[in-house]
C-alpha positions as a Markdown table, in Angstrom:
| # | Residue | x | y | z |
|---|---|---|---|---|
| 1 | Unk | 225.5 | -39.7 | -127.2 |
| 2 | Unk | 222.8 | -38.2 | -125.0 |
| 3 | Unk | 220.9 | -40.9 | -123.2 |
| 4 | Unk | 217.2 | -41.0 | -124.0 |
| 5 | Unk | 214.5 | -41.3 | -121.3 |
| 6 | Unk | 212.9 | -44.6 | -120.7 |
| 7 | Unk | 209.7 | -45.2 | -122.7 |
| 8 | Unk | 206.7 | -47.3 | -121.5 |
| 9 | Unk | 203.7 | -48.2 | -123.7 |
| 10 | Unk | 200.6 | -48.2 | -121.5 |
| 11 | Unk | 199.1 | -51.2 | -123.4 |
| 12 | Unk | 199.6 | -54.9 | -123.8 |
| 13 | Unk | 198.0 | -54.8 | -127.3 |
| 14 | Unk | 200.1 | -56.8 | -129.7 |
| 15 | Unk | 199.1 | -54.4 | -132.5 |
| 16 | Unk | 200.2 | -51.3 | -130.7 |
| 17 | Unk | 203.5 | -53.0 | -129.6 |
| 18 | Unk | 204.2 | -53.9 | -133.3 |
| 19 | Unk | 203.5 | -50.4 | -134.5 |
| 20 | Unk | 205.6 | -48.7 | -131.8 |
| 21 | Unk | 208.5 | -51.1 | -132.5 |
| 22 | Unk | 208.1 | -50.3 | -136.3 |
| 23 | Unk | 209.3 | -46.7 | -135.4 |
| 24 | Unk | 212.5 | -48.2 | -134.0 |
| 25 | Unk | 211.9 | -47.3 | -130.3 |
| 26 | Unk | 213.2 | -49.4 | -127.4 |
| 27 | Unk | 210.3 | -49.7 | -124.9 |
| 28 | Unk | 208.6 | -51.8 | -122.3 |
| 29 | Unk | 204.8 | -52.3 | -122.1 |
| 30 | Unk | 202.5 | -52.4 | -119.1 |
| 31 | Unk | 198.8 | -52.9 | -118.9 |
| 32 | Unk | 196.8 | -50.0 | -117.5 |
| 33 | Unk | 193.8 | -51.2 | -115.5 |
| 34 | Unk | 191.3 | -48.3 | -115.8 |
| 35 | Unk | 187.5 | -48.0 | -116.1 |
| 36 | Unk | 186.7 | -47.6 | -119.8 |
| 37 | Unk | 183.0 | -46.8 | -119.4 |
| 38 | Unk | 181.7 | -43.9 | -121.5 |
| 39 | Unk | 180.4 | -41.0 | -119.5 |
| 40 | Unk | 176.8 | -39.7 | -120.1 |
| 41 | Unk | 176.7 | -37.6 | -123.3 |
| 42 | Unk | 180.5 | -37.8 | -123.7 |
| 43 | Unk | 181.6 | -37.1 | -127.3 |
| 44 | Unk | 183.6 | -39.8 | -128.9 |
| 45 | Unk | 186.8 | -37.8 | -129.4 |
| 46 | Unk | 186.7 | -36.5 | -125.8 |
| 47 | Unk | 186.2 | -40.1 | -124.7 |
| 48 | Unk | 189.2 | -41.6 | -126.5 |
| 49 | Unk | 191.5 | -38.7 | -125.5 |
| 50 | Unk | 190.4 | -39.1 | -121.8 |
| 51 | Unk | 191.1 | -42.9 | -121.9 |
| 52 | Unk | 194.5 | -42.4 | -123.5 |
| 53 | Unk | 195.5 | -39.9 | -120.8 |
| 54 | Unk | 194.1 | -42.0 | -118.0 |
| 55 | Unk | 196.0 | -45.1 | -119.2 |
| 56 | Unk | 199.3 | -43.1 | -119.3 |
| 57 | Unk | 198.6 | -41.5 | -115.9 |
| 58 | Unk | 197.8 | -44.8 | -114.4 |
| 59 | Unk | 201.3 | -46.2 | -115.3 |
| 60 | Unk | 203.1 | -42.9 | -114.6 |
| 61 | Unk | 202.1 | -43.0 | -110.9 |
| 62 | Unk | 204.6 | -45.8 | -110.3 |
| 63 | Unk | 207.4 | -44.5 | -112.5 |
| 64 | Unk | 210.2 | -41.9 | -112.1 |
| 65 | Unk | 209.3 | -38.4 | -113.5 |
| 66 | Unk | 211.9 | -38.8 | -116.2 |
| 67 | Unk | 210.1 | -41.8 | -117.8 |
| 68 | Unk | 207.8 | -41.2 | -120.9 |
| 69 | Unk | 204.5 | -43.0 | -120.8 |
| 70 | Unk | 202.6 | -43.4 | -124.0 |
| 71 | Unk | 198.8 | -44.1 | -123.7 |
| 72 | Unk | 196.5 | -44.9 | -126.6 |
| 73 | Unk | 192.8 | -45.7 | -127.2 |
| 74 | Unk | 190.8 | -46.4 | -130.3 |
| 75 | Unk | 187.0 | -46.2 | -130.9 |
| 76 | Unk | 184.9 | -47.1 | -133.8 |
| 77 | Unk | 182.2 | -44.4 | -134.3 |
| 78 | Unk | 179.0 | -44.6 | -136.4 |
| 79 | Unk | 176.7 | -41.6 | -136.6 |
| 80 | Unk | 178.3 | -40.3 | -133.3 |
| 81 | Unk | 177.6 | -43.6 | -131.6 |
| 82 | Unk | 180.6 | -45.4 | -130.1 |
| 83 | Unk | 180.8 | -49.1 | -130.9 |
| 84 | Unk | 182.5 | -51.1 | -128.3 |
| 85 | Unk | 183.8 | -54.7 | -128.4 |
| 86 | Unk | 180.9 | -57.2 | -129.2 |
| 87 | Unk | 179.5 | -59.2 | -126.3 |
| 88 | Unk | 178.3 | -62.0 | -128.5 |
| 89 | Unk | 177.4 | -63.0 | -132.1 |
| 90 | Unk | 174.2 | -61.0 | -131.9 |
| 91 | Unk | 176.1 | -57.9 | -131.0 |
| 92 | Unk | 178.6 | -58.5 | -133.8 |
| 93 | Unk | 175.8 | -58.9 | -136.3 |
| 94 | Unk | 174.2 | -55.7 | -135.2 |
| 95 | Unk | 177.4 | -53.7 | -135.4 |
| 96 | Unk | 178.7 | -55.0 | -138.8 |
| 97 | Unk | 175.2 | -54.8 | -140.3 |
| 98 | Unk | 175.1 | -51.2 | -139.2 |
| 99 | Unk | 178.5 | -50.5 | -140.9 |
| 100 | Unk | 177.6 | -52.5 | -144.0 |
| 101 | Unk | 177.9 | -50.4 | -147.2 |
| 102 | Unk | 178.4 | -47.2 | -145.1 |
| 103 | Unk | 181.1 | -44.9 | -143.9 |
| 104 | Unk | 182.2 | -44.8 | -140.3 |
| 105 | Unk | 185.0 | -43.1 | -138.3 |
| 106 | Unk | 187.8 | -44.7 | -136.3 |
| 107 | Unk | 189.2 | -42.3 | -133.7 |
| 108 | Unk | 192.5 | -43.1 | -132.1 |
| 109 | Unk | 193.9 | -40.9 | -129.4 |
| 110 | Unk | 197.5 | -40.9 | -128.1 |
| 111 | Unk | 198.8 | -39.2 | -124.9 |
| 112 | Unk | 202.3 | -38.8 | -123.5 |
| 113 | Unk | 202.9 | -38.2 | -119.8 |
| 114 | Unk | 206.2 | -37.2 | -118.3 |
| 115 | Unk | 206.1 | -36.2 | -114.7 |
| 116 | Unk | 203.5 | -33.4 | -114.6 |
| 117 | Unk | 203.6 | -32.8 | -118.3 |
| 118 | Unk | 200.7 | -34.2 | -120.4 |
| 119 | Unk | 200.1 | -33.8 | -124.1 |
| 120 | Unk | 197.5 | -35.6 | -126.2 |
| 121 | Unk | 195.9 | -35.6 | -129.6 |
| 122 | Unk | 193.3 | -37.5 | -131.6 |
| 123 | Unk | 193.4 | -38.8 | -135.2 |
| 124 | Unk | 190.1 | -39.4 | -137.1 |
| 125 | Unk | 190.0 | -41.7 | -140.1 |
| 126 | Unk | 187.0 | -42.4 | -142.4 |
| 127 | Unk | 186.5 | -46.0 | -143.3 |
| 128 | Unk | 183.9 | -47.3 | -145.8 |
| 129 | Unk | 182.7 | -50.9 | -145.8 |
| 130 | Unk | 181.4 | -53.0 | -148.6 |
| 131 | Unk | 178.0 | -54.7 | -148.3 |
| 132 | Unk | 177.9 | -57.5 | -145.8 |
| 133 | Unk | 175.3 | -60.2 | -145.3 |
| 134 | Unk | 174.4 | -62.2 | -142.2 |
| 135 | Unk | 176.1 | -65.3 | -143.4 |
| 136 | Unk | 179.4 | -63.5 | -144.0 |
| 137 | Unk | 179.3 | -61.8 | -140.7 |
| 138 | Unk | 178.5 | -65.1 | -138.9 |
| 139 | Unk | 181.4 | -66.8 | -140.6 |
| 140 | Unk | 183.7 | -63.9 | -139.6 |
| 141 | Unk | 182.5 | -64.1 | -136.0 |
| 142 | Unk | 183.5 | -67.8 | -135.9 |
| 143 | Unk | 187.1 | -67.0 | -136.9 |
| 144 | Unk | 187.4 | -65.4 | -133.4 |
| 145 | Unk | 188.9 | -62.2 | -134.8 |
| 146 | Unk | 186.0 | -59.8 | -134.0 |
| 147 | Unk | 185.6 | -60.8 | -130.4 |
| 148 | Unk | 188.1 | -58.4 | -128.8 |
| 149 | Unk | 187.9 | -55.6 | -131.4 |
| 150 | Unk | 186.0 | -52.3 | -131.1 |
| 151 | Unk | 183.3 | -52.2 | -133.8 |
| 152 | Unk | 183.7 | -56.0 | -134.3 |
| 153 | Unk | 186.5 | -56.0 | -136.9 |
| 154 | Unk | 190.2 | -55.8 | -137.3 |
| 155 | Unk | 191.4 | -53.9 | -140.4 |
| 156 | Unk | 194.9 | -55.6 | -140.2 |
| 157 | Unk | 193.3 | -59.1 | -140.2 |
| 158 | Unk | 190.6 | -61.0 | -142.0 |
| 159 | Unk | 188.3 | -57.9 | -141.6 |
| 160 | Unk | 190.5 | -55.9 | -143.9 |
| 161 | Unk | 188.6 | -57.4 | -146.9 |
| 162 | Unk | 185.4 | -55.5 | -145.8 |
| 163 | Unk | 187.1 | -52.2 | -146.3 |
| 164 | Unk | 186.3 | -50.5 | -149.6 |
| 165 | Unk | 188.0 | -47.2 | -148.9 |
| 166 | Unk | 190.0 | -45.5 | -146.2 |
| 167 | Unk | 190.7 | -41.8 | -145.9 |
| 168 | Unk | 193.2 | -40.9 | -143.2 |
| 169 | Unk | 195.7 | -42.9 | -141.2 |
| 170 | Unk | 195.8 | -46.7 | -141.7 |
| 171 | Unk | 198.1 | -47.2 | -138.6 |
| 172 | Unk | 195.6 | -45.2 | -136.5 |
| 173 | Unk | 192.9 | -47.6 | -137.4 |
| 174 | Unk | 195.1 | -50.5 | -136.4 |
| 175 | Unk | 195.7 | -48.8 | -133.0 |
| 176 | Unk | 198.6 | -46.3 | -133.1 |
| 177 | Unk | 199.1 | -43.4 | -135.6 |
| 178 | Unk | 202.8 | -43.6 | -136.6 |
| 179 | Unk | 203.3 | -40.1 | -137.8 |
| 180 | Unk | 201.6 | -38.4 | -134.9 |
| 181 | Unk | 203.2 | -40.8 | -132.3 |
| 182 | Unk | 206.7 | -39.9 | -133.6 |
| 183 | Unk | 206.0 | -36.2 | -133.6 |
| 184 | Unk | 204.5 | -36.3 | -130.0 |
| 185 | Unk | 207.4 | -38.3 | -128.6 |
| 186 | Unk | 209.9 | -36.0 | -130.3 |
| 187 | Unk | 208.3 | -33.0 | -128.5 |
| 188 | Unk | 209.1 | -34.8 | -125.2 |
| 189 | Unk | 212.8 | -35.2 | -126.2 |
| 190 | Unk | 212.5 | -38.7 | -127.7 |
| 191 | Unk | 213.0 | -38.6 | -131.5 |
| 192 | Unk | 212.8 | -41.8 | -133.5 |
| 193 | Unk | 216.2 | -43.6 | -133.8 |
| 194 | Unk | 216.7 | -42.4 | -137.4 |
| 195 | Unk | 216.1 | -38.8 | -136.3 |
| 196 | Unk | 218.2 | -38.9 | -133.1 |
| 197 | Unk | 221.3 | -36.7 | -133.2 |
| 198 | Unk | 224.4 | -38.2 | -131.6 |
């Protein structure tokens, strides 16, 4: 059997690790310490793609050229405005009130780096929220879940009950689009275990 290249996930996110493991890959994960500031007038899709690439490149610098590095980044976008992680309850109230009873986008980018090769793509999913009131948002804040989540919610957790409709990739909203990740890694010579040929 042909030996596969080593795979490293450029993230310590438990959600991304669970999703990548769901595809059956053997991998290690390392945290990429990069500046995640949005550049002036930078479009949301360009921003998430840039961060996914920068995370992968950051890890790749200290790895052999044969190693595959998978970087990923997710942003919640409302009316072309990128919503980051909430700083406090007030921030959370602002963000979730904005999303209440409206449609927003979740953009997740993935990037694979192997030596000098880089390939990336972005997946956009439409998410529609139910109506939320201040009391509900405040109670949600006190669960602790929104505090490290872009857009102040986690679809795979308690926040999933706010979602009326989703059009696109659920796994991309969680943090890693399964279909696109499998396709991109296969392009770099790493098919999922069920698609690997002995």
